[in-house]
C-alpha positions as CSV (number, residue, x, y, z in Angstrom):
1,M,48.9,-30.4,-32.5
2,T,48.5,-31.9,-29.2
3,T,51.3,-34.1,-27.6
4,A,50.2,-37.5,-25.4
5,D,50.6,-37.5,-21.9
6,S,53.7,-39.1,-21.4
7,R,52.2,-39.9,-17.9
8,M,51.3,-43.6,-17.0
9,S,47.8,-44.5,-16.7
10,R,46.3,-46.0,-13.6
11,V,46.6,-49.2,-15.2
12,G,50.4,-48.9,-15.3
13,F,50.4,-47.3,-12.0
14,V,49.1,-51.0,-10.1
15,L,51.0,-52.8,-13.0
16,A,54.9,-50.9,-12.3
17,A,54.1,-51.2,-8.4
18,T,53.2,-54.9,-8.9
19,A,56.0,-55.5,-10.6
20,S,58.4,-53.8,-7.9
21,I,57.0,-55.3,-5.2
22,V,57.3,-58.9,-6.4
23,A,60.3,-58.8,-7.9
24,E,62.0,-59.1,-4.3
25,G,60.0,-62.2,-3.6
26,L,61.0,-64.7,-6.5
27,F,63.6,-67.7,-6.8
28,V,64.3,-68.3,-2.7
29,W,60.5,-68.2,-1.7
30,P,59.5,-69.4,1.0
31,L,62.2,-71.1,2.1
32,H,63.8,-69.1,5.1
33,V,59.8,-68.3,6.3
34,V,59.0,-72.2,6.4
35,V,62.3,-73.1,8.0
36,A,61.1,-70.4,11.1
37,A,57.5,-71.5,11.4
38,G,57.3,-74.5,9.5
39,Q,53.6,-75.7,8.9
40,N,52.7,-72.7,10.5
41,A,54.4,-70.0,8.3
42,I,50.8,-69.7,6.2
43,L,49.8,-67.5,9.2
44,A,53.3,-65.3,8.8
45,V,52.6,-65.1,4.9
46,G,49.0,-63.6,6.2
47,I,49.7,-61.2,9.1
48,T,53.0,-60.0,6.2
49,G,50.3,-59.8,4.0
50,G,47.5,-57.1,5.8
51,W,50.5,-55.5,6.8
52,T,51.2,-54.6,3.7
53,V,47.5,-53.3,2.7
54,A,47.9,-51.7,5.7
55,I,51.2,-49.6,3.8
56,A,49.1,-49.5,1.0
57,L,45.5,-48.0,2.8
58,A,48.1,-45.3,4.8
59,H,49.9,-43.9,2.0
60,P,48.6,-41.0,0.9
61,A,47.7,-39.6,-3.4
62,A,49.8,-37.1,-2.4
63,L,52.5,-36.3,0.0
64,P,51.7,-33.0,3.0
65,S,53.1,-29.8,1.9
66,V,54.6,-29.2,5.1
67,P,58.6,-28.9,4.3
68,R,59.9,-30.8,7.4
69,L,57.6,-33.3,6.3
70,R,58.7,-33.6,3.0
71,H,62.0,-33.4,4.0
72,A,61.3,-36.1,7.0
73,F,60.2,-38.2,3.3
74,R,63.1,-37.6,1.3
75,V,65.2,-38.5,4.1
76,L,62.9,-41.6,4.7
77,D,63.2,-42.5,0.5
78,I,67.1,-42.7,0.7
79,L,66.8,-44.6,4.2
80,G,64.5,-47.1,2.2
81,W,66.5,-47.1,-0.8
82,M,70.1,-48.4,0.8
83,V,67.8,-50.9,2.4
84,L,66.1,-52.1,-1.1
85,G,69.2,-51.5,-3.3
86,T,71.0,-53.6,-1.6
87,V,68.1,-56.8,-1.2
88,D,68.8,-56.3,-4.9
89,T,71.9,-57.0,-4.4
90,V,70.5,-60.2,-2.9
91,M,68.3,-61.2,-5.3
92,I,70.9,-61.0,-8.3
93,V,73.2,-63.4,-6.7
94,S,70.8,-65.8,-5.9
95,L,69.7,-65.2,-9.5
96,M,72.9,-66.0,-10.9
97,A,73.8,-68.8,-8.8
98,M,70.2,-70.2,-9.7
99,L,71.4,-69.6,-13.8
100,K,74.8,-71.1,-13.2
101,T,73.3,-74.0,-11.3
102,F,70.6,-75.4,-13.6
103,Y,71.6,-74.1,-17.0
104,F,75.1,-72.2,-17.7
105,F,77.3,-74.7,-15.8
106,E,80.7,-73.7,-17.0
107,T,79.6,-69.8,-17.8
108,P,81.7,-67.5,-14.7
109,L,79.6,-65.3,-13.0
110,W,81.0,-62.1,-14.7
111,A,79.4,-63.1,-17.9
112,L,76.1,-63.7,-16.7
113,L,76.2,-60.5,-14.5
114,L,77.5,-58.6,-16.9
115,P,74.9,-59.1,-19.8
116,F,71.9,-58.6,-17.0
117,C,73.0,-55.7,-15.2
118,A,73.7,-53.9,-19.1
119,V,70.2,-54.0,-19.9
120,V,68.3,-53.5,-16.4
121,G,70.9,-50.1,-16.7
122,W,70.0,-49.3,-20.7
123,A,66.4,-49.7,-20.0
124,A,66.4,-47.7,-16.8
125,A,68.7,-44.6,-18.1
126,K,65.3,-44.5,-20.5
127,P,62.2,-41.7,-20.2
128,R,60.1,-42.6,-17.3
129,A,57.4,-43.1,-20.1
130,T,59.5,-45.7,-21.7
131,V,59.9,-47.5,-18.4
132,N,56.2,-47.1,-17.8
133,R,55.6,-48.6,-21.4
134,L,56.9,-52.0,-20.4
135,A,55.6,-52.2,-16.8
136,T,52.0,-52.1,-19.0
137,F,53.3,-55.0,-21.9
138,W,55.3,-57.6,-19.7
139,V,54.0,-57.2,-16.7
140,P,50.3,-58.8,-18.1
141,I,52.1,-61.6,-19.9
142,L,54.4,-62.8,-16.9
143,F,51.3,-63.3,-14.7
144,V,49.3,-64.7,-17.4
145,G,52.3,-66.7,-18.6
146,S,51.9,-67.6,-14.4
147,L,48.9,-68.1,-13.8
148,I,49.2,-70.7,-16.9
149,V,51.9,-72.8,-15.2
150,A,50.1,-72.3,-12.0
151,L,46.9,-74.0,-13.6
152,M,49.2,-77.0,-14.3
153,A,50.9,-77.1,-10.8
154,M,47.7,-77.6,-8.9
155,S,47.5,-81.2,-10.4
156,H,50.5,-81.7,-8.4
157,I,49.5,-80.5,-4.9
158,H,50.1,-83.5,-2.9
159,Y,49.8,-82.3,0.5
160,P,47.0,-80.0,1.1
161,R,46.5,-80.7,4.7
162,T,50.4,-79.0,5.1
163,L,48.8,-75.5,3.6
164,L,47.1,-75.1,7.1
165,P,49.0,-74.3,10.2
166,N,48.8,-77.3,12.7
167,Q,46.4,-77.0,15.7
168,A,49.2,-76.1,18.3
169,V,50.7,-72.5,17.3
170,D,54.0,-71.2,18.5
171,G,53.7,-67.6,18.7
172,K,57.1,-66.6,18.8
173,A,58.1,-68.6,15.6
174,V,55.2,-66.8,13.9
175,V,57.2,-63.7,14.9
176,Q,60.1,-64.6,13.5
177,A,58.5,-66.3,10.5
178,T,56.8,-62.3,9.6
179,A,60.2,-60.9,10.9
180,V,61.6,-62.7,7.8
181,M,59.4,-61.4,5.2
182,A,60.3,-57.9,5.9
183,Y,62.6,-57.2,3.3
184,M,59.2,-58.3,1.0
185,V,57.1,-55.0,2.5
186,A,59.5,-52.3,1.9
187,P,59.3,-52.0,-2.1
188,V,55.4,-51.3,-0.9
189,G,55.7,-47.1,0.3
190,L,58.5,-46.6,-1.4
191,T,57.3,-47.1,-5.1
192,L,53.6,-45.5,-4.1
193,R,55.5,-42.5,-3.3
194,G,57.7,-42.7,-5.9
195,L,55.2,-43.5,-8.8
196,A,52.7,-41.1,-8.0
197,T,54.2,-38.5,-8.7
198,S,54.0,-39.4,-12.8
199,V,49.8,-40.2,-12.4
200,Q,48.2,-39.0,-14.8
201,T,45.7,-38.4,-12.0
202,P,46.3,-38.7,-8.7
203,P,45.9,-42.1,-7.7
204,T,42.9,-43.0,-5.8
205,T,42.7,-45.5,-2.3
206,A,42.0,-48.5,-4.8
207,V,44.7,-47.8,-7.1
208,R,47.5,-47.8,-5.1
209,L,45.8,-50.8,-2.5
210,W,45.6,-53.1,-6.7
211,G,50.3,-52.9,-6.6
212,P,50.2,-54.5,-3.7
213,L,47.5,-56.7,-3.7
214,L,48.4,-58.3,-7.0
215,A,51.8,-58.9,-5.7
216,W,51.2,-60.8,-2.4
217,S,48.2,-62.4,-4.2
218,F,51.0,-64.2,-6.6
219,L,53.3,-64.3,-4.1
220,L,50.4,-66.3,-1.8
221,A,50.0,-68.5,-4.9
222,L,53.6,-69.5,-5.3
223,Y,53.4,-70.4,-0.9
224,L,50.7,-73.0,-1.6
225,L,51.9,-74.5,-4.7
226,V,55.6,-74.8,-3.5
227,V,54.0,-76.2,-0.2
228,G,51.8,-77.7,-1.6
229,T,54.2,-79.5,-4.5
230,L,56.9,-80.5,-1.8
231,G,55.8,-80.4,1.5
232,P,57.9,-78.4,4.5
233,N,60.2,-81.3,5.0
234,A,62.1,-81.1,1.6
235,L,61.2,-77.4,1.5
236,I,63.6,-76.5,3.9
237,H,66.5,-78.9,2.0
238,L,65.7,-76.9,-1.0
239,R,67.9,-74.0,-1.5
240,W,65.4,-73.2,-4.8
241,P,62.0,-74.5,-4.2
242,I,59.8,-73.1,-6.8
243,V,62.8,-74.1,-9.3
244,F,61.9,-77.7,-8.0
245,M,58.3,-77.7,-7.7
246,L,58.6,-76.5,-11.5
247,D,60.4,-78.9,-12.8
248,Q,57.8,-81.9,-12.0
249,I,55.2,-80.3,-14.3
250,T,56.5,-81.1,-17.7
251,L,54.7,-80.8,-21.5
252,D,55.8,-84.9,-22.9
253,S,54.0,-83.5,-26.1
254,A,56.3,-80.1,-26.7
255,F,58.5,-81.3,-29.0
256,F,61.5,-78.3,-28.6
257,I,60.9,-77.8,-24.2
258,S,59.6,-80.4,-22.0
259,R,60.3,-78.9,-18.4
260,V,57.9,-75.4,-18.5
261,G,60.3,-74.7,-15.9
262,I,63.1,-73.6,-18.7
263,A,59.9,-71.3,-19.8
264,V,59.3,-69.7,-17.0
265,I,62.3,-69.7,-15.2
266,F,63.3,-67.5,-18.3
267,G,59.8,-65.3,-17.4
268,W,61.0,-64.7,-14.2
269,T,64.2,-63.6,-15.4
270,L,62.6,-61.1,-17.0
271,G,59.9,-60.2,-13.9
272,I,63.2,-59.2,-12.1
273,A,65.3,-57.2,-14.4
274,L,61.8,-56.0,-14.9
275,G,60.8,-55.0,-11.5
276,L,65.1,-54.0,-10.6
277,I,64.6,-51.1,-13.9
278,I,61.7,-49.9,-12.0
279,H,63.8,-49.4,-9.0
280,V,66.4,-47.7,-10.3
281,D,64.0,-45.3,-12.3
282,L,62.4,-44.6,-9.1
283,I,65.9,-43.8,-7.9
284,G,66.7,-41.4,-10.9
285,E,63.4,-39.7,-10.8
286,S,64.3,-38.7,-7.3
287,A,67.5,-37.6,-8.4
288,Q,66.2,-35.8,-11.2
289,T,64.1,-33.4,-9.0
290,Q,66.9,-32.3,-7.1
291,W,69.5,-32.0,-10.2
292,T,67.8,-31.4,-13.4
293,H,70.5,-32.2,-15.9
294,P,69.5,-34.4,-19.1
295,A,72.1,-36.9,-18.3
296,T,70.9,-36.9,-14.1
297,R,69.2,-40.5,-15.1
298,G,71.8,-42.1,-17.3
299,V,74.5,-41.2,-14.5
300,V,72.1,-43.0,-11.4
301,A,70.9,-45.9,-13.8
302,G,74.9,-46.3,-14.7
303,S,76.1,-45.6,-11.0
304,V,73.1,-48.0,-9.8
305,T,74.0,-51.2,-11.5
306,C,77.4,-51.2,-11.4
307,L,77.2,-51.2,-8.1
308,W,74.7,-54.2,-8.1
309,F,77.9,-56.0,-10.9
310,F,80.5,-55.5,-8.5
311,A,78.4,-56.9,-5.0
312,A,77.2,-59.6,-6.4
313,L,80.3,-60.5,-8.3
314,F,82.1,-61.0,-4.6
315,T,79.6,-61.7,-3.2
316,T,81.2,-65.3,-2.8
317,T,77.8,-67.2,-2.9
318,P,74.3,-67.7,-2.0
319,A,74.1,-68.9,1.3
320,T,76.8,-65.8,2.5
321,A,73.4,-63.3,0.3
322,S,71.2,-65.7,2.9
323,R,73.0,-64.8,5.5
324,L,72.9,-60.8,4.7
325,L,69.1,-61.2,4.0
326,L,68.6,-62.9,7.2
327,S,70.9,-61.3,10.3
328,W,71.3,-58.0,8.5
329,L,68.2,-56.5,5.9
330,D,65.6,-57.6,7.8
331,P,65.9,-55.8,10.7
332,A,67.6,-52.6,8.3
333,A,63.8,-53.5,7.1
334,I,62.0,-53.7,10.0
335,G,63.8,-50.3,11.3
336,Y,62.8,-48.7,8.2
337,L,58.8,-49.8,8.2
338,G,58.7,-48.1,11.8
339,I,59.8,-44.7,10.6
340,E,57.8,-44.6,7.4
341,A,54.5,-46.0,10.0
342,A,55.5,-43.7,12.4
343,L,55.9,-40.9,9.3
344,L,52.7,-42.0,8.0
345,F,50.1,-42.3,11.7
346,I,51.3,-38.2,12.0
347,V,50.6,-37.4,7.9
348,A,47.0,-39.1,9.2
349,I,47.2,-36.6,12.6
350,I,47.9,-33.6,10.5
351,R,45.2,-34.7,7.3
352,R,42.7,-35.5,9.8
353,T,43.0,-32.3,12.1
354,H,42.9,-29.8,8.4
355,T,39.9,-31.7,7.7
356,S,38.2,-30.6,10.7
357,K,39.2,-27.5,11.2
358,A,37.9,-26.8,7.2
359,K,34.0,-28.2,8.3
360,E,34.7,-25.9,11.6
361,S,34.9,-23.0,9.3
362,D,32.4,-23.7,6.7
């Protein structure tokens, strides 16, 4: 009797990659980008989308077997996870502050953080096949629900002109806005490298591209809806512009929920949790290859989520988290992405050289 293959399918690969990347862009998006570039922020969004696609295309199906390069990528991943783990902390702080502001006014912060971090740690400690099934089940549900909400929100777009760039483009502001989104690009390479080890067949270029494309299509739709609904002038004064955009969508005929934002925020909280679960799973899987003890994944999951809990608990305000993101994490993410691009360029040269030699030998 044969057992089922526990490795993920190509569809699971795409869905898990999508969840991992989208988790970094919810709730505060697109506030900081519009603050940096105003109406021309759409140009920065397009440039960053191309940046994401370039990283996805540059990644090979499998890393080279050259020991020095593999060691270089291992060090790169450690740096990347340090950046991404801190970004995840900022997202958790923003999420918890939003929940306290709109829904759980008198609930202590620790009472919100504890169950959230516990669920993430518990799920991430499960075998990778379980995490894959979670992504395969929940990501389509969350995307379909978000699509329905997006279709309802289209009737509230009152500022369509603001979705186009100004005639006078400030290049410096566009570059600054592009740099602001570095933290949202950082998960792309880490995710593709981490997930590629558990796919049933090596992911093709198209498969590697679909996850980042779906994630950025979703974030672009959020940008268009938020800016078109609120306008850039109002948006820059709102800490959670997506929540205020959702608040305009009503279900007058609904008996239990009249504001669709309540249901969507629940879904997006689940979406962020799923993205964090995948991040911890990737770290745990990497650690498992170095230390084969059965408890390795559980120790990693517990350690990471405990760090998130205490870091989020002692980060005083969302404003502090935003300053950390803009002043420290974005420069760190740009540095990490620069090193990653250099390594991928070296790998591309090596692959091309080997291909040329193989053709000559034939």
